[in-house]
C-alpha positions in Angstrom: -61.0 60.5 31.8 -62.4 58.8 34.8 -64.6 60.9 37.2 -61.7 61.3 39.8 -59.4 62.2 36.9 -61.8 64.9 35.8 -62.0 66.3 39.3 -58.2 66.5 39.6 -58.0 68.2 36.2 -60.5 70.9 37.4 -58.5 71.3 40.5 -55.3 71.8 38.5 -57.1 74.4 36.4 -58.3 76.2 39.5 -54.9 76.2 41.1 -53.1 77.6 38.0 -55.8 80.2 37.3 -55.5 81.3 41.0 -51.8 82.0 40.3 -53.0 84.4 37.6 -53.6 86.8 40.3 -49.9 87.2 41.0 -47.6 89.7 39.4 -44.5 88.5 37.5 -42.3 89.8 40.3 -44.3 87.7 42.8 -43.9 84.7 40.5 -40.2 85.1 40.9 -40.3 85.5 44.6 -42.5 82.5 45.2 -40.6 80.4 42.7 -37.4 81.0 44.5 -39.0 80.2 47.8 -40.6 76.9 46.7 -37.6 76.0 44.6 -35.5 76.3 47.7 -37.9 74.3 49.7 -38.0 71.6 47.0 -34.2 71.5 46.8 -34.0 71.0 50.6 -36.5 68.2 51.0 -36.3 66.2 47.7 -33.0 64.3 48.2 -33.6 61.9 45.3 -34.0 64.5 42.6 -31.3 66.8 44.2 -28.8 63.9 43.9 -29.8 63.2 40.3 -29.5 66.9 39.2 -26.2 67.3 41.1 -24.9 64.2 39.5 -25.9 65.3 36.0 -24.4 68.7 36.2 -21.2 67.5 37.9 -20.6 65.0 35.2 -21.6 67.4 32.4 -20.1 70.7 33.6 -17.8 69.7 36.5 -14.6 70.3 34.6 -15.6 73.9 34.2 -17.1 74.5 37.6 -16.2 73.9 41.3 -18.1 71.7 43.6 -19.6 74.8 45.3 -20.7 76.3 41.8 -22.3 72.9 40.9 -24.3 73.0 44.1 -25.4 76.6 43.5 -26.4 75.8 39.9 -28.4 72.8 41.2 -30.3 75.1 43.6 -31.1 77.6 40.7 -32.4 74.7 38.6 -34.9 73.9 41.2 -35.9 77.5 41.5 -36.3 77.8 37.8 -38.7 74.9 37.6 -40.8 76.2 40.5 -40.8 79.7 38.9 -42.1 78.1 35.6 -45.2 76.8 37.4 -46.1 80.3 38.7 -45.3 81.9 35.4 -47.7 79.4 33.7 -50.5 80.5 36.0 -49.6 84.1 35.5 -49.8 83.7 31.8 -53.3 82.2 31.9 -54.6 85.6 33.0 -53.0 87.3 29.9 -54.1 87.7 26.4 -51.6 86.6 23.6 -51.2 90.4 22.8 -50.4 91.2 26.4 -47.9 88.4 26.6 -46.2 89.5 23.4 -45.1 92.7 25.2 -42.8 90.6 27.4 -41.0 88.8 24.5 -38.1 89.8 22.3 -37.9 87.9 19.1 -34.7 87.4 17.3 -33.7 85.7 14.0 -36.9 86.1 12.1 -34.9 86.3 9.0 -33.8 82.8 9.5 -37.3 81.5 9.9 -38.3 83.4 6.8 -35.5 81.9 4.8 -36.5 78.4 6.0 -40.2 79.1 5.1 -39.2 80.3 1.6 -37.7 76.9 0.8 -41.4 75.7 0.6 -40.9 72.3 2.4 -42.1 73.3 5.8 -39.7 73.8 8.8 -38.6 71.4 11.5 -37.7 73.5 14.6 -35.3 71.8 17.0 -35.8 72.6 20.6 -35.7 71.2 24.2 -37.1 71.7 27.7 -35.3 75.0 28.3 -36.6 78.4 29.5 -40.4 78.5 30.0 -41.4 76.9 26.8 -45.1 76.6 27.8 -45.4 80.4 28.1 -43.5 81.0 24.9 -45.9 78.8 22.9 -48.7 81.3 23.4 -46.6 83.9 21.6 -45.3 81.5 18.9 -48.9 80.6 18.1 -49.6 84.2 17.1 -47.1 84.2 14.3 -47.7 84.1 10.6 -47.1 80.3 10.3 -49.2 77.4 11.8 -47.4 75.6 14.6 -47.4 71.8 15.2 -45.8 70.0 18.1 -44.7 66.5 18.6 -45.0 65.4 22.2 -44.9 62.4 24.4 -48.2 62.1 26.5 -47.8 62.1 30.2 -48.8 59.1 32.2 -50.9 61.1 34.7 -54.0 61.9 32.6 -55.2 65.0 34.5 -51.9 66.7 34.1 -51.6 65.5 30.4 -55.0 67.1 29.7 -54.0 70.4 31.3 -50.8 70.5 29.2 -52.8 69.9 26.1 -55.2 72.7 27.1 -52.4 75.0 27.8 -50.7 74.4 24.5 -53.7 74.2 22.1 -55.9 77.1 23.5 -54.5 79.5 20.9 -54.3 77.2 17.9 -51.2 75.0 18.3 -51.8 71.5 17.1 -50.4 68.6 19.2 -49.5 65.2 17.9 -48.6 62.2 20.2 -45.1 60.8 19.3 -46.4 57.3 18.6 -48.8 58.5 15.8 -47.3 61.7 14.6 -45.5 60.7 11.4 -48.4 61.0 9.0 -49.6 64.3 10.6 -46.1 65.8 10.5 -45.6 65.0 6.8 -49.0 66.6 6.0 -48.1 69.7 8.0 -44.7 70.0 6.1 -46.4 69.6 2.8 -48.5 72.7 3.7 -45.3 74.6 4.5 -46.1 74.7 8.2 -43.8 74.7 11.2 -43.3 71.5 13.3 -41.6 71.8 16.7 -39.6 68.7 17.8 -38.1 68.4 21.3 -35.0 66.3 21.2 -33.7 66.5 24.7 -35.5 63.5 26.3 -34.2 60.0 26.8 -35.5 57.4 24.5 -35.2 53.6 24.1 -32.8 51.8 21.8 -35.4 50.8 19.3 -36.3 54.4 18.5 -33.0 56.1 19.1 -29.3 56.3 18.3 -26.5 57.0 20.6 -24.9 60.4 20.5 -22.3 62.2 22.5 -24.0 64.7 24.9 -21.8 66.6 27.3 -19.2 64.0 26.7 -21.4 61.1 27.7 -23.4 58.6 25.5 -27.1 59.5 25.4 -29.8 57.8 23.4 -31.6 60.4 21.1 -34.7 59.8 19.0 -34.0 59.2 15.3 -37.3 60.7 14.1 -36.2 64.3 13.5 -33.2 63.2 11.3 -35.3 60.6 9.5 -38.0 63.2 8.7 -35.5 65.8 7.5 -33.9 63.2 5.2 -37.1 62.0 3.8 -38.9 65.4 3.3 -35.9 67.8 2.7 -37.4 70.1 5.3 -34.9 72.4 6.8 -34.0 72.0 10.5 -33.4 75.1 12.6 -32.9 75.6 16.3 -35.5 77.4 18.4 -34.5 78.9 21.6 -37.0 80.2 24.2 -35.5 81.5 27.5 -36.2 83.9 30.3 -34.1 87.1 30.9 -34.4 89.9 33.4 -36.6 92.0 31.2 -38.9 89.2 30.0 -38.4 86.4 27.5 -36.4 85.7 24.4 -37.5 83.8 21.3 -34.5 83.1 19.0 -34.6 81.4 15.6 -31.2 80.1 14.8 -29.6 79.5 11.4 -30.6 76.4 9.3 -28.5 73.4 10.3 -26.8 72.0 7.1 -28.0 68.5 6.4 -25.5 65.7 6.1 -26.3 63.4 3.2 -23.7 60.8 2.1 -26.1 58.2 0.7 -25.7 55.9 3.7 -29.1 56.3 5.4 -28.1 54.8 8.7 -25.0 56.8 9.0 -26.8 60.0 7.9 -29.3 59.6 10.7 -26.6 59.1 13.2 -24.5 62.0 12.0 -27.5 64.4 11.8 -28.8 63.4 15.2 -25.3 64.0 16.6 -25.3 67.4 15.0 -28.7 68.4 16.4 -27.5 67.2 19.8 -24.5 69.4 19.6 -26.7 72.4 18.8 -28.9 71.7 21.8 -25.8 71.2 24.1 -24.5 74.7 23.0 -27.8 76.2 23.9 -27.9 74.5 27.3 -24.3 75.7 28.0 -25.5 79.3 27.5 -28.4 78.9 29.9 -27.5 75.9 32.1 -29.9 77.0 35.0 -32.9 76.9 32.6 -32.7 73.4 31.3 -34.6 70.4 32.8 -31.8 68.7 34.4 -34.3 66.8 36.7 -34.9 64.4 33.7 -32.5 61.5 33.6 -31.3 62.2 30.1 -28.6 59.5 30.2 -30.9 56.7 31.5 -30.5 54.4 28.5 -27.0 53.0 28.3 -25.1 51.3 25.5 -24.9 47.5 26.1 -22.5 46.4 28.7 -22.5 43.6 31.4 -21.7 45.9 34.2 -23.2 47.5 36.2 -26.3 45.4 36.1 -28.8 47.8 37.6 -28.8 50.3 34.7 -31.1 50.2 31.7 -29.1 49.0 28.7 -29.5 48.3 25.0 
């Protein structure tokens, strides 16, 4: 990093460590306050989130309910920031006391297959805090991620996720490392809820709208035979929940292209079902539907 980037990185560390002086209750109060403030002044992101949830959930919710959900989404993201700072002052053992873990038998069943485990998840709940607890389990954790463009923040995220042993692999060079981790019967966490370009993705139905999803998870599962299972990490009133879902049956017809498309669609449906359970805890601020199937109109949208 450049000197000015190192300075900003140190400032980020200082700010988040200062938040560690807060109680969890104070994190909620401040998160609600700053979330409301953000909601009020950030017209561009407010419009994007409201549009996303209206198109995705509008058939089941009134206009007023969509607006209230939009506000809670901003509050949730702001609260996450304070929770991250709060978690930096805690040991893994202390944090574990705030977590309820469900479905361990599903994880054990997947591990017993001996091919490693691909855990499907997304940006829901406070995944950054949950990683501290996940890293203390019996199985090594590896994560595929897309580096942030802003280097100081990217460095902070790397520090946050790797300080207790989680291994991080950038998306563009992850393939070899992932195969090695799976060959050692380790766990690889893959986030599949971000928009991607046409060259790396396939179009799936996501909340009844076409979205471009990365093909990598389905391709790896087909090549390695590693089981894919959903991983849920969400906040509740008493703390946090980590839930290991059942293994998702793999679709194998012999047509590689169609199998990738079918499995990616299945994984997307699982993610959608999770988001529908906890809509206020998903990262709706991201433009998940940015990449569009090719069409000649309208011209101002990114298309394949």
